[in-house]
C-alpha positions as CSV (number, residue, x, y, z in Angstrom):
1,X,8.5,1.0,-14.9
2,X,7.1,-2.5,-15.3
3,X,3.4,-3.4,-15.4
4,X,3.7,-5.2,-11.8
5,X,3.4,-3.0,-9.0
6,X,6.3,-3.2,-6.4
7,X,6.8,-6.1,-4.0
8,X,6.9,-3.6,-1.0
9,X,5.4,-0.1,-1.3
10,X,4.5,2.5,1.1
11,X,2.6,6.1,0.8
12,X,4.8,7.8,3.5
13,X,7.4,9.9,1.7
14,X,9.9,9.3,4.7
15,X,9.7,5.6,4.0
16,X,12.4,3.6,2.3
17,X,9.7,1.9,0.3
18,X,8.2,5.0,-1.0
19,X,7.9,5.1,-4.9
20,X,6.3,8.3,-6.4
21,X,6.0,6.8,-9.8
22,X,4.4,3.9,-8.7
23,X,1.7,5.5,-6.5
24,X,1.1,8.1,-9.4
25,X,-0.2,5.3,-11.5
26,X,-2.9,4.4,-8.6
27,X,-2.0,1.0,-7.0
28,X,-5.0,-1.0,-5.9
29,X,-4.8,-3.7,-3.1
30,X,-6.7,-6.9,-2.8
31,X,-6.3,-8.5,0.5
32,X,-7.8,-11.9,1.2
33,X,-9.7,-11.4,-2.0
34,X,-11.5,-8.2,-0.7
35,X,-10.6,-4.8,-2.1
36,X,-8.9,-2.4,0.3
37,X,-8.7,1.3,0.1
38,X,-7.1,2.2,3.6
39,X,-3.8,0.4,3.0
40,X,-0.9,2.4,4.1
41,X,2.1,-0.1,3.5
42,X,2.0,-3.4,1.9
43,X,4.3,-6.4,1.3
44,X,3.7,-9.2,-1.2
45,X,6.7,-11.5,-0.4
46,X,5.9,-11.4,3.3
47,X,2.1,-11.4,3.2
48,X,1.0,-8.3,5.3
49,X,-0.7,-5.2,5.0
50,X,-0.6,-2.0,7.2
51,X,-4.2,-0.3,7.6
52,X,-5.2,2.8,9.2
53,X,-6.9,2.2,12.6
54,X,-9.9,4.4,12.3
55,X,-9.1,8.3,12.9
56,X,-6.4,7.5,15.6
57,X,-3.3,9.4,15.3
58,X,0.3,8.9,17.2
59,X,1.8,11.9,19.0
60,X,3.5,13.0,15.8
61,X,-0.3,13.4,13.8
62,X,0.5,10.1,11.7
63,X,-2.3,7.7,11.3
64,X,-1.7,4.6,13.7
65,X,-1.9,1.4,11.9
66,X,-2.5,-2.4,12.3
67,X,-0.4,-5.0,10.6
68,X,-2.9,-7.6,9.0
69,X,-1.3,-11.0,7.6
70,X,-2.7,-12.7,4.6
71,X,-2.5,-13.1,0.8
72,X,-1.6,-9.7,-1.0
73,X,-2.6,-8.9,-4.7
74,X,-1.6,-5.4,-5.8
75,X,-2.4,-4.0,-9.0
76,X,-2.2,-0.8,-11.3
77,X,-5.8,0.6,-11.4
78,X,-4.7,3.1,-14.3
79,X,-2.8,1.9,-17.6
80,X,0.8,2.9,-18.3
81,X,0.6,6.8,-19.4
82,X,2.3,7.1,-22.9
C-alpha cells in the first residue's frame, strides 16, 4: 500500500470503497483545514466528506450522515508497519 491514502474511503464494510488495510493504518482527515474525527466517508477528487449527524440513526440502525463540500486532506496517522 502506498504512503498516500486512497482517493475515496468509507468505514462501512458494506461499501465498495471500504479498505480494511487503509483503515488499519488509521486515516486522519483535515476538512477545510480543521481536523475531523467523525468522518464516515470522504472523496478527495470530488471534494466532500460525510459526517455523522449527532447520535441520529436511520431505521436500520446506521448513523445518519450529512454531506459537506470543501477541501479534503487525508493522511495516515500511523507509519507503515514493518
